[in-house]
N, CA, C and O atoms as CSV, one atom per row, in Angstrom:
chain,resi,resn,atom,element,x,y,z
A,1,VAL,N,N,-72.137,-102.847,-39.513
A,1,VAL,CA,C,-73.275,-102.063,-38.842
A,1,VAL,C,C,-73.163,-100.690,-39.513
A,1,VAL,O,O,-72.088,-100.099,-39.621
A,2,GLN,N,N,-74.418,-100.182,-39.989
A,2,GLN,CA,C,-74.542,-99.053,-40.440
A,2,GLN,C,C,-75.562,-98.265,-39.831
A,2,GLN,O,O,-76.667,-98.808,-39.792
A,3,LEU,N,N,-75.461,-97.003,-39.296
A,3,LEU,CA,C,-76.677,-96.051,-38.785
A,3,LEU,C,C,-76.617,-94.823,-39.458
A,3,LEU,O,O,-75.662,-94.058,-39.320
A,4,GLN,N,N,-77.638,-94.574,-40.219
A,4,GLN,CA,C,-77.824,-93.322,-40.980
A,4,GLN,C,C,-78.862,-92.471,-40.554
A,4,GLN,O,O,-80.044,-92.685,-40.824
A,5,ALA,N,N,-78.410,-91.400,-39.819
A,5,ALA,CA,C,-79.317,-90.483,-39.308
A,5,ALA,C,C,-79.676,-89.433,-40.409
A,5,ALA,O,O,-79.003,-89.134,-41.395
A,6,SER,N,N,-80.865,-88.950,-40.025
A,6,SER,CA,C,-81.450,-87.702,-40.995
A,6,SER,C,C,-82.366,-86.898,-40.201
A,6,SER,O,O,-82.673,-87.291,-39.075
A,7,GLY,N,N,-82.877,-85.713,-40.713
A,7,GLY,CA,C,-83.980,-85.092,-40.168
A,7,GLY,C,C,-83.572,-83.748,-39.491
A,7,GLY,O,O,-84.437,-82.971,-39.088
A,8,GLY,N,N,-82.134,-83.467,-39.364
A,8,GLY,CA,C,-81.721,-82.365,-38.503
A,8,GLY,C,C,-82.119,-81.073,-39.652
A,8,GLY,O,O,-82.470,-81.159,-40.829
A,9,GLY,N,N,-81.929,-80.015,-38.877
A,9,GLY,CA,C,-82.003,-78.716,-39.699
A,9,GLY,C,C,-82.110,-77.517,-38.680
A,9,GLY,O,O,-81.654,-77.611,-37.540
A,10,LEU,N,N,-82.686,-76.478,-39.116
A,10,LEU,CA,C,-82.845,-75.321,-38.549
A,10,LEU,C,C,-84.345,-75.105,-37.969
A,10,LEU,O,O,-85.267,-75.331,-38.753
A,11,VAL,N,N,-84.594,-74.763,-36.906
A,11,VAL,CA,C,-85.945,-74.693,-36.357
A,11,VAL,C,C,-86.054,-73.434,-35.362
A,11,VAL,O,O,-85.123,-73.062,-34.648
A,12,GLN,N,N,-87.271,-72.856,-35.414
A,12,GLN,CA,C,-87.216,-71.760,-34.259
A,12,GLN,C,C,-87.636,-72.227,-32.937
A,12,GLN,O,O,-88.320,-73.242,-32.813
A,13,THR,N,N,-87.245,-71.515,-31.938
A,13,THR,CA,C,-87.671,-71.715,-30.627
A,13,THR,C,C,-89.078,-72.060,-30.489
A,13,THR,O,O,-89.976,-71.329,-30.909
A,14,GLY,N,N,-89.293,-73.285,-29.843
A,14,GLY,CA,C,-90.862,-73.701,-29.657
A,14,GLY,C,C,-91.243,-74.568,-30.759
A,14,GLY,O,O,-92.384,-75.024,-30.685
A,15,GLY,N,N,-90.558,-74.887,-31.741
A,15,GLY,CA,C,-90.817,-75.798,-32.875
A,15,GLY,C,C,-90.378,-77.204,-32.613
A,15,GLY,O,O,-89.888,-77.580,-31.548
A,16,SER,N,N,-90.587,-77.941,-33.649
A,16,SER,CA,C,-90.519,-79.440,-33.526
A,16,SER,C,C,-89.687,-79.908,-34.807
A,16,SER,O,O,-89.662,-79.305,-35.880
A,17,LEU,N,N,-89.041,-81.037,-34.517
A,17,LEU,CA,C,-88.228,-81.683,-35.493
A,17,LEU,C,C,-88.319,-83.266,-35.307
A,17,LEU,O,O,-88.607,-83.739,-34.208
A,18,ARG,N,N,-88.102,-83.944,-36.249
A,18,ARG,CA,C,-88.351,-85.558,-36.014
A,18,ARG,C,C,-87.018,-86.028,-36.673
A,18,ARG,O,O,-86.789,-85.812,-37.863
A,19,LEU,N,N,-86.150,-86.678,-35.854
A,19,LEU,CA,C,-84.880,-87.283,-36.382
A,19,LEU,C,C,-85.373,-88.697,-36.755
A,19,LEU,O,O,-86.372,-89.214,-36.255
A,20,SER,N,N,-84.635,-89.233,-37.615
A,20,SER,CA,C,-84.763,-90.739,-37.910
A,20,SER,C,C,-83.419,-91.313,-38.201
A,20,SER,O,O,-82.524,-90.662,-38.739
A,21,CYS,N,N,-83.304,-92.600,-37.812
A,21,CYS,CA,C,-82.001,-93.404,-37.952
A,21,CYS,C,C,-82.353,-94.596,-38.607
A,21,CYS,O,O,-83.122,-95.377,-38.047
A,22,ALA,N,N,-81.852,-94.861,-39.822
A,22,ALA,CA,C,-82.019,-96.201,-40.487
A,22,ALA,C,C,-80.747,-97.138,-40.031
A,22,ALA,O,O,-79.592,-96.713,-40.050
A,23,ALA,N,N,-81.084,-98.389,-39.642
A,23,ALA,CA,C,-80.100,-99.274,-39.350
A,23,ALA,C,C,-80.065,-100.271,-40.334
A,23,ALA,O,O,-81.075,-100.651,-40.926
A,24,SER,N,N,-78.763,-100.775,-40.561
A,24,SER,CA,C,-78.508,-101.998,-41.535
A,24,SER,C,C,-77.397,-102.833,-40.816
A,24,SER,O,O,-76.743,-102.398,-39.869
A,25,GLY,N,N,-77.260,-104.009,-41.333
A,25,GLY,CA,C,-76.103,-104.889,-41.025
A,25,GLY,C,C,-76.581,-105.498,-39.572
A,25,GLY,O,O,-75.687,-106.161,-39.046
A,26,ILE,N,N,-77.486,-105.436,-39.006
A,26,ILE,CA,C,-77.959,-105.985,-37.705
A,26,ILE,C,C,-79.378,-106.548,-37.728
A,26,ILE,O,O,-80.242,-106.220,-38.541
A,27,ILE,N,N,-79.513,-107.417,-36.763
A,27,ILE,CA,C,-80.987,-107.717,-36.608
A,27,ILE,C,C,-81.788,-106.718,-35.601
A,27,ILE,O,O,-81.908,-106.911,-34.391
A,28,PHE,N,N,-82.310,-105.622,-36.326
A,28,PHE,CA,C,-82.646,-104.495,-35.581
A,28,PHE,C,C,-83.450,-104.798,-34.443
A,28,PHE,O,O,-83.257,-104.185,-33.393
A,29,ARG,N,N,-84.426,-105.772,-34.546
A,29,ARG,CA,C,-85.521,-105.808,-33.436
A,29,ARG,C,C,-84.801,-106.554,-32.099
A,29,ARG,O,O,-85.439,-106.653,-31.051
A,30,ASP,N,N,-83.579,-107.010,-32.206
A,30,ASP,CA,C,-82.765,-107.632,-31.134
A,30,ASP,C,C,-82.032,-106.566,-30.443
A,30,ASP,O,O,-81.598,-106.915,-29.345
A,31,ASN,N,N,-81.792,-105.414,-30.779
A,31,ASN,CA,C,-81.013,-104.575,-30.389
A,31,ASN,C,C,-81.651,-103.187,-29.599
A,31,ASN,O,O,-82.756,-102.689,-29.812
A,32,ASP,N,N,-80.735,-102.774,-28.737
A,32,ASP,CA,C,-81.419,-101.495,-27.955
A,32,ASP,C,C,-80.648,-100.264,-28.853
A,32,ASP,O,O,-79.600,-100.441,-29.474
A,33,MET,N,N,-81.295,-99.160,-28.793
A,33,MET,CA,C,-80.958,-97.994,-29.606
A,33,MET,C,C,-81.105,-96.745,-28.841
A,33,MET,O,O,-81.852,-96.624,-27.870
A,34,ALA,N,N,-80.334,-95.800,-29.343
A,34,ALA,CA,C,-80.295,-94.660,-28.542
A,34,ALA,C,C,-80.049,-93.475,-29.428
A,34,ALA,O,O,-79.536,-93.593,-30.541
A,35,TRP,N,N,-80.446,-92.268,-28.882
A,35,TRP,CA,C,-79.836,-90.894,-29.281
A,35,TRP,C,C,-79.180,-90.284,-28.341
A,35,TRP,O,O,-79.513,-90.151,-27.164
A,36,TYR,N,N,-77.910,-89.782,-29.056
A,36,TYR,CA,C,-77.044,-88.953,-28.082
A,36,TYR,C,C,-76.929,-87.578,-28.693
A,36,TYR,O,O,-77.348,-87.388,-29.834
A,37,ARG,N,N,-76.357,-86.573,-27.957
A,37,ARG,CA,C,-76.161,-85.304,-28.683
A,37,ARG,C,C,-74.812,-84.649,-28.079
A,37,ARG,O,O,-74.339,-84.957,-26.984
A,38,GLN,N,N,-74.334,-83.811,-28.863
A,38,GLN,CA,C,-73.195,-83.087,-28.527
A,38,GLN,C,C,-73.243,-81.509,-28.755
A,38,GLN,O,O,-73.035,-80.961,-29.838
A,39,ARG,N,N,-73.526,-80.922,-27.648
A,39,ARG,CA,C,-73.688,-79.317,-27.719
A,39,ARG,C,C,-72.574,-78.692,-27.750
A,39,ARG,O,O,-71.669,-79.166,-27.064
A,40,PRO,N,N,-72.329,-77.565,-28.473
A,40,PRO,CA,C,-71.118,-76.919,-28.664
A,40,PRO,C,C,-70.422,-76.720,-27.259
A,40,PRO,O,O,-70.977,-76.267,-26.258
A,41,GLY,N,N,-68.977,-77.181,-27.371
A,41,GLY,CA,C,-68.224,-76.983,-26.165
A,41,GLY,C,C,-68.482,-78.049,-25.258
A,41,GLY,O,O,-67.843,-78.065,-24.206
A,42,MET,N,N,-69.413,-79.048,-25.522
A,42,MET,CA,C,-69.503,-80.016,-24.331
A,42,MET,C,C,-69.412,-81.346,-24.731
A,42,MET,O,O,-69.145,-81.579,-25.910
A,43,GLN,N,N,-69.595,-82.275,-23.926
A,43,GLN,CA,C,-69.231,-83.589,-24.122
A,43,GLN,C,C,-70.592,-84.225,-24.717
A,43,GLN,O,O,-71.641,-83.581,-24.725
A,44,ARG,N,N,-70.497,-85.434,-25.175
A,44,ARG,CA,C,-71.563,-86.010,-25.807
A,44,ARG,C,C,-72.437,-86.650,-24.657
A,44,ARG,O,O,-71.927,-87.224,-23.696
A,45,GLU,N,N,-73.646,-86.518,-24.818
A,45,GLU,CA,C,-74.511,-86.894,-23.735
A,45,GLU,C,C,-75.886,-87.870,-24.320
A,45,GLU,O,O,-76.430,-87.656,-25.403
A,46,LEU,N,N,-76.244,-88.827,-23.477
A,46,LEU,CA,C,-77.333,-89.480,-23.716
A,46,LEU,C,C,-78.676,-88.584,-23.859
A,46,LEU,O,O,-78.871,-87.797,-22.933
A,47,VAL,N,N,-79.520,-88.607,-24.796
A,47,VAL,CA,C,-80.816,-87.991,-24.758
A,47,VAL,C,C,-81.799,-88.883,-24.495
A,47,VAL,O,O,-82.546,-88.623,-23.551
A,48,ALA,N,N,-82.003,-90.083,-25.244
A,48,ALA,CA,C,-83.097,-91.107,-25.075
A,48,ALA,C,C,-82.546,-92.292,-25.581
A,48,ALA,O,O,-81.697,-92.358,-26.470
A,49,ALA,N,N,-83.142,-93.362,-24.892
A,49,ALA,CA,C,-82.780,-94.814,-25.302
A,49,ALA,C,C,-84.232,-95.492,-25.580
A,49,ALA,O,O,-85.311,-94.968,-25.306
A,50,ILE,N,N,-84.059,-96.620,-26.113
A,50,ILE,CA,C,-85.233,-97.448,-26.261
A,50,ILE,C,C,-84.635,-99.024,-26.402
A,50,ILE,O,O,-83.751,-99.337,-27.201
A,51,SER,N,N,-85.181,-99.788,-25.627
A,51,SER,CA,C,-84.727,-101.309,-25.443
A,51,SER,C,C,-85.449,-101.905,-26.763
A,51,SER,O,O,-86.287,-101.352,-27.476
A,52,SER,N,N,-84.898,-103.152,-26.876
A,52,SER,CA,C,-85.393,-103.946,-27.884
A,52,SER,C,C,-87.123,-104.404,-27.626
A,52,SER,O,O,-87.962,-104.686,-28.482
A,53,GLY,N,N,-87.253,-104.356,-26.272
A,53,GLY,CA,C,-88.549,-104.577,-25.928
A,53,GLY,C,C,-89.401,-103.442,-25.777
A,53,GLY,O,O,-90.589,-103.588,-25.489
A,54,GLY,N,N,-88.844,-102.242,-25.963
A,54,GLY,CA,C,-89.658,-101.135,-26.191
A,54,GLY,C,C,-89.681,-100.148,-24.792
A,54,GLY,O,O,-90.472,-99.211,-24.691
A,55,ALA,N,N,-88.845,-100.449,-23.893
A,55,ALA,CA,C,-88.520,-99.750,-22.735
A,55,ALA,C,C,-87.950,-98.454,-23.130
A,55,ALA,O,O,-87.153,-98.470,-24.068
A,56,THR,N,N,-88.253,-97.239,-22.515
A,56,THR,CA,C,-87.506,-96.088,-22.778
A,56,THR,C,C,-86.974,-95.414,-21.604
A,56,THR,O,O,-87.419,-95.544,-20.464
A,57,ASN,N,N,-85.928,-94.637,-21.980
A,57,ASN,CA,C,-85.172,-93.779,-20.844
A,57,ASN,C,C,-84.812,-92.434,-21.543
A,57,ASN,O,O,-84.437,-92.328,-22.711
A,58,TYR,N,N,-84.991,-91.389,-20.617
A,58,TYR,CA,C,-84.876,-90.061,-21.257
A,58,TYR,C,C,-83.907,-89.393,-20.226
A,58,TYR,O,O,-83.862,-89.703,-19.035
A,59,ALA,N,N,-83.102,-88.396,-20.859
A,59,ALA,CA,C,-82.292,-87.396,-19.897
A,59,ALA,C,C,-83.308,-86.465,-19.442
A,59,ALA,O,O,-84.237,-86.131,-20.177
A,60,ASP,N,N,-83.151,-85.981,-18.118
A,60,ASP,CA,C,-84.200,-85.259,-17.445
A,60,ASP,C,C,-84.486,-83.819,-18.282
A,60,ASP,O,O,-85.565,-83.232,-18.193
A,61,SER,N,N,-83.452,-83.376,-19.042
A,61,SER,CA,C,-83.621,-82.211,-19.659
A,61,SER,C,C,-84.540,-82.208,-20.999
A,61,SER,O,O,-84.785,-81.176,-21.625
A,62,VAL,N,N,-84.927,-83.253,-21.290
A,62,VAL,CA,C,-85.784,-83.598,-22.502
A,62,VAL,C,C,-87.276,-84.284,-22.089
A,62,VAL,O,O,-88.275,-84.293,-22.808
A,63,LYS,N,N,-87.162,-84.793,-20.879
A,63,LYS,CA,C,-88.596,-85.546,-20.441
A,63,LYS,C,C,-89.668,-84.606,-20.695
A,63,LYS,O,O,-89.596,-83.450,-20.280
A,64,GLY,N,N,-90.715,-85.063,-21.394
A,64,GLY,CA,C,-91.883,-84.403,-21.640
A,64,GLY,C,C,-91.975,-83.570,-22.845
A,64,GLY,O,O,-93.020,-83.009,-23.175
A,65,ARG,N,N,-90.784,-83.486,-23.552
A,65,ARG,CA,C,-90.529,-82.818,-24.897
A,65,ARG,C,C,-90.291,-83.781,-25.751
A,65,ARG,O,O,-91.058,-83.753,-26.713
A,66,PHE,N,N,-89.394,-84.758,-25.762
A,66,PHE,CA,C,-88.969,-85.556,-26.743
A,66,PHE,C,C,-89.353,-86.824,-26.501
A,66,PHE,O,O,-89.496,-87.185,-25.333
A,67,THR,N,N,-89.579,-87.686,-27.543
A,67,THR,CA,C,-90.161,-88.989,-27.545
A,67,THR,C,C,-89.269,-90.088,-28.466
A,67,THR,O,O,-89.273,-89.808,-29.665
A,68,ILE,N,N,-88.673,-91.028,-28.176
A,68,ILE,CA,C,-88.020,-91.987,-28.886
A,68,ILE,C,C,-89.095,-93.094,-29.164
A,68,ILE,O,O,-89.845,-93.492,-28.273
A,69,ASP,N,N,-89.124,-93.496,-30.249
A,69,ASP,CA,C,-89.737,-94.761,-30.848
A,69,ASP,C,C,-88.955,-95.501,-31.859
A,69,ASP,O,O,-87.954,-95.022,-32.392
A,70,ARG,N,N,-89.409,-96.631,-32.105
A,70,ARG,CA,C,-88.865,-97.611,-33.094
A,70,ARG,C,C,-89.838,-98.255,-33.933
A,70,ARG,O,O,-90.934,-98.591,-33.486
A,71,ASP,N,N,-89.444,-98.473,-35.304
A,71,ASP,CA,C,-90.208,-99.328,-36.037
A,71,ASP,C,C,-89.444,-100.463,-36.567
A,71,ASP,O,O,-88.660,-100.280,-37.498
A,72,ASN,N,N,-89.638,-101.789,-35.970
A,72,ASN,CA,C,-88.853,-102.873,-36.354
A,72,ASN,C,C,-89.011,-103.165,-37.806
A,72,ASN,O,O,-88.066,-103.574,-38.481
A,73,SER,N,N,-90.129,-102.969,-38.260
A,73,SER,CA,C,-90.321,-103.437,-39.724
A,73,SER,C,C,-89.578,-102.658,-40.619
A,73,SER,O,O,-89.411,-103.093,-41.758
A,74,LYS,N,N,-89.028,-101.404,-40.239
A,74,LYS,CA,C,-88.274,-100.635,-41.135
A,74,LYS,C,C,-86.800,-100.510,-40.707
A,74,LYS,O,O,-85.978,-99.819,-41.308
A,75,SER,N,N,-86.554,-101.218,-39.653
A,75,SER,CA,C,-85.239,-101.088,-38.886
A,75,SER,C,C,-84.798,-99.517,-38.652
A,75,SER,O,O,-83.681,-99.101,-38.957
A,76,THR,N,N,-85.750,-98.770,-38.113
A,76,THR,CA,C,-85.720,-97.345,-37.739
A,76,THR,C,C,-85.849,-97.011,-36.320
A,76,THR,O,O,-86.504,-97.682,-35.523
A,77,VAL,N,N,-85.217,-95.980,-36.047
A,77,VAL,CA,C,-85.439,-95.562,-34.537
A,77,VAL,C,C,-85.488,-93.915,-34.873
A,77,VAL,O,O,-84.702,-93.292,-35.587
A,78,SER,N,N,-86.568,-93.439,-34.194
A,78,SER,CA,C,-86.689,-92.029,-34.406
A,78,SER,C,C,-86.852,-91.196,-33.064
A,78,SER,O,O,-87.147,-91.746,-32.003
A,79,LEU,N,N,-86.653,-89.924,-33.177
A,79,LEU,CA,C,-86.694,-89.056,-31.992
A,79,LEU,C,C,-87.510,-87.933,-32.409
A,79,LEU,O,O,-87.139,-87.196,-33.322
A,80,GLN,N,N,-88.639,-87.758,-31.769
A,80,GLN,CA,C,-89.691,-86.560,-32.052
A,80,GLN,C,C,-89.190,-85.592,-30.892
A,80,GLN,O,O,-89.051,-85.927,-29.716
A,81,MET,N,N,-88.944,-84.331,-31.431
A,81,MET,CA,C,-88.433,-83.355,-30.578
A,81,MET,C,C,-89.528,-82.054,-30.541
A,81,MET,O,O,-89.724,-81.367,-31.543
A,82,ASN,N,N,-90.041,-81.872,-29.572
A,82,ASN,CA,C,-90.894,-80.847,-29.512
A,82,ASN,C,C,-90.603,-79.882,-28.598
A,82,ASN,O,O,-89.894,-80.227,-27.653
A,83,SER,N,N,-91.070,-78.481,-28.666
A,83,SER,CA,C,-90.843,-77.612,-27.772
A,83,SER,C,C,-89.358,-77.122,-27.650
A,83,SER,O,O,-88.844,-76.807,-26.577
A,84,LEU,N,N,-88.773,-77.094,-28.775
A,84,LEU,CA,C,-87.252,-77.010,-28.850
A,84,LEU,C,C,-86.967,-75.551,-28.384
A,84,LEU,O,O,-87.723,-74.598,-28.571
A,85,ASN,N,N,-85.747,-75.518,-27.741
A,85,ASN,CA,C,-85.208,-74.247,-27.327
A,85,ASN,C,C,-83.732,-74.202,-27.641
A,85,ASN,O,O,-83.223,-75.219,-28.113
A,86,ALA,N,N,-82.954,-73.081,-27.419
A,86,ALA,CA,C,-81.703,-72.850,-27.877
A,86,ALA,C,C,-80.618,-73.897,-27.285
A,86,ALA,O,O,-79.613,-74.245,-27.905
A,87,VAL,N,N,-80.940,-74.305,-26.109
A,87,VAL,CA,C,-80.029,-75.431,-25.434
A,87,VAL,C,C,-80.181,-76.706,-26.022
A,87,VAL,O,O,-79.359,-77.545,-25.655
A,88,ASP,N,N,-81.149,-77.104,-26.959
A,88,ASP,CA,C,-81.154,-78.241,-27.734
A,88,ASP,C,C,-80.472,-78.215,-29.050
A,88,ASP,O,O,-80.512,-79.135,-29.867
A,89,THR,N,N,-79.798,-77.013,-29.203
A,89,THR,CA,C,-78.763,-77.053,-30.353
A,89,THR,C,C,-77.659,-77.910,-30.093
A,89,THR,O,O,-76.948,-77.791,-29.095
A,90,ALA,N,N,-77.483,-78.879,-31.084
A,90,ALA,CA,C,-76.505,-79.762,-30.920
A,90,ALA,C,C,-76.392,-80.684,-32.288
A,90,ALA,O,O,-77.271,-80.663,-33.150
A,91,VAL,N,N,-75.304,-81.423,-32.369
A,91,VAL,CA,C,-75.162,-82.463,-33.252
A,91,VAL,C,C,-75.721,-83.757,-32.481
A,91,VAL,O,O,-75.234,-84.142,-31.418
A,92,TYR,N,N,-76.814,-84.396,-33.139
A,92,TYR,CA,C,-77.456,-85.474,-32.653
A,92,TYR,C,C,-77.069,-86.760,-33.258
A,92,TYR,O,O,-77.191,-86.880,-34.477
A,93,PHE,N,N,-76.570,-87.836,-32.476
A,93,PHE,CA,C,-76.288,-89.038,-33.063
A,93,PHE,C,C,-77.140,-90.257,-32.671
A,93,PHE,O,O,-77.702,-90.402,-31.586
A,94,CYS,N,N,-77.157,-91.161,-33.764
A,94,CYS,CA,C,-77.990,-92.438,-33.378
A,94,CYS,C,C,-76.873,-93.322,-32.864
A,94,CYS,O,O,-75.711,-93.100,-33.202
A,95,ALA,N,N,-77.196,-94.321,-32.054
A,95,ALA,CA,C,-76.320,-95.266,-31.594
A,95,ALA,C,C,-76.984,-96.656,-31.236
A,95,ALA,O,O,-78.118,-96.792,-30.777
A,96,LEU,N,N,-76.151,-97.589,-31.503
A,96,LEU,CA,C,-76.588,-99.035,-30.909
A,96,LEU,C,C,-75.977,-99.195,-29.793
A,96,LEU,O,O,-74.763,-99.006,-29.724
A,97,ILE,N,N,-76.720,-99.574,-28.715
A,97,ILE,CA,C,-76.345,-99.692,-27.528
A,97,ILE,C,C,-76.601,-101.114,-26.809
A,97,ILE,O,O,-77.342,-101.984,-27.267
A,98,THR,N,N,-75.908,-101.201,-25.676
A,98,THR,CA,C,-76.204,-102.486,-24.830
A,98,THR,C,C,-76.945,-101.872,-23.477
A,98,THR,O,O,-76.258,-101.198,-22.711
A,99,TRP,N,N,-78.088,-102.062,-23.237
A,99,TRP,CA,C,-78.697,-101.490,-22.213
A,99,TRP,C,C,-77.936,-101.649,-20.940
A,99,TRP,O,O,-77.531,-102.771,-20.637
A,100,GLY,N,N,-77.716,-100.659,-20.196
A,100,GLY,CA,C,-77.086,-100.626,-18.963
A,100,GLY,C,C,-75.491,-100.391,-19.145
A,100,GLY,O,O,-74.764,-100.079,-18.201
A,101,GLU,N,N,-75.074,-100.564,-20.364
A,101,GLU,CA,C,-73.646,-100.149,-20.646
A,101,GLU,C,C,-73.394,-98.632,-20.644
A,101,GLU,O,O,-74.270,-97.799,-20.875
A,102,LEU,N,N,-72.136,-98.362,-20.365
A,102,LEU,CA,C,-71.935,-97.035,-20.285
A,102,LEU,C,C,-71.701,-96.446,-21.783
A,102,LEU,O,O,-72.171,-95.354,-22.103
A,103,ASN,N,N,-70.978,-97.209,-22.635
A,103,ASN,CA,C,-70.563,-96.610,-24.106
A,103,ASN,C,C,-71.444,-97.483,-25.013
A,103,ASN,O,O,-71.674,-98.670,-24.782
A,104,PRO,N,N,-71.963,-96.730,-26.163
A,104,PRO,CA,C,-72.452,-97.370,-27.233
A,104,PRO,C,C,-71.490,-98.293,-27.896
A,104,PRO,O,O,-70.279,-98.073,-27.880
A,105,ASP,N,N,-72.040,-99.350,-28.494
A,105,ASP,CA,C,-71.437,-100.359,-29.346
A,105,ASP,C,C,-71.098,-99.754,-30.786
A,105,ASP,O,O,-70.048,-100.105,-31.323
A,106,TYR,N,N,-71.867,-98.946,-31.362
A,106,TYR,CA,C,-71.859,-98.318,-32.629
A,106,TYR,C,C,-72.309,-96.872,-32.674
A,106,TYR,O,O,-73.240,-96.494,-31.963
A,107,TRP,N,N,-71.739,-96.145,-33.405
A,107,TRP,CA,C,-72.221,-94.802,-33.667
A,107,TRP,C,C,-72.554,-94.636,-34.944
A,107,TRP,O,O,-71.908,-95.183,-35.838
A,108,GLY,N,N,-73.671,-93.809,-35.199
A,108,GLY,CA,C,-73.959,-93.375,-36.672
A,108,GLY,C,C,-73.326,-91.934,-36.942
A,108,GLY,O,O,-72.729,-91.358,-36.032
A,109,GLN,N,N,-73.434,-91.493,-37.915
A,109,GLN,CA,C,-72.836,-90.007,-37.996
A,109,GLN,C,C,-73.911,-89.089,-37.444
A,109,GLN,O,O,-75.075,-89.446,-37.262
A,110,GLY,N,N,-73.419,-87.845,-37.185
A,110,GLY,CA,C,-74.377,-86.951,-36.598
A,110,GLY,C,C,-75.233,-86.130,-37.577
A,110,GLY,O,O,-74.887,-85.952,-38.745
A,111,THR,N,N,-76.262,-85.684,-37.096
A,111,THR,CA,C,-77.019,-84.703,-37.921
A,111,THR,C,C,-77.250,-83.410,-36.960
A,111,THR,O,O,-77.610,-83.519,-35.788
A,112,LEU,N,N,-77.012,-82.264,-37.562
A,112,LEU,CA,C,-77.034,-81.099,-36.937
A,112,LEU,C,C,-78.555,-80.522,-36.751
A,112,LEU,O,O,-79.344,-80.440,-37.693
A,113,VAL,N,N,-78.850,-80.144,-35.443
A,113,VAL,CA,C,-80.215,-79.436,-35.164
A,113,VAL,C,C,-79.712,-77.901,-34.513
A,113,VAL,O,O,-78.907,-77.733,-33.597
A,114,THR,N,N,-80.359,-76.985,-35.193
A,114,THR,CA,C,-80.060,-75.727,-34.637
A,114,THR,C,C,-81.418,-74.973,-34.506
A,114,THR,O,O,-82.252,-74.741,-35.381
A,115,VAL,N,N,-81.419,-74.672,-33.259
A,115,VAL,CA,C,-82.534,-73.752,-32.732
A,115,VAL,C,C,-82.231,-72.362,-32.467
A,115,VAL,O,O,-81.514,-71.897,-31.581
A,116,SER,N,N,-82.896,-71.762,-33.385
A,116,SER,CA,C,-82.884,-70.187,-33.452
A,116,SER,C,C,-83.900,-69.452,-32.496
A,116,SER,O,O,-85.016,-69.924,-32.276
A,117,SER,N,N,-83.521,-68.439,-32.019
A,117,SER,CA,C,-84.382,-67.682,-31.019
A,117,SER,C,C,-85.057,-66.630,-31.837
A,117,SER,O,O,-85.836,-65.839,-31.305
């Protein structure tokens, strides 16, 4: 299984970024996917998840600002991040998960998002 994340970068407060994760080595449409993040000095936390059927779940801190979606034809999962602020600065990780399980099955490499004031 390979999960290749991209799209991180530097953005000003209030700006937007879109992260993408390309998956290979799996039957993508059958799998649940998620984005996690690790902020400086903090533990990794779930940001958003999307099931194989398209159900979504968001951390309270990003509801209304972030949107997770998937394109099964391209085996990609994306995270649209709007109204970014400094507390969103983190390394973001794509993950293959099992819905309802605590820990992901596979991690991708992280992509750094830095929000400047």
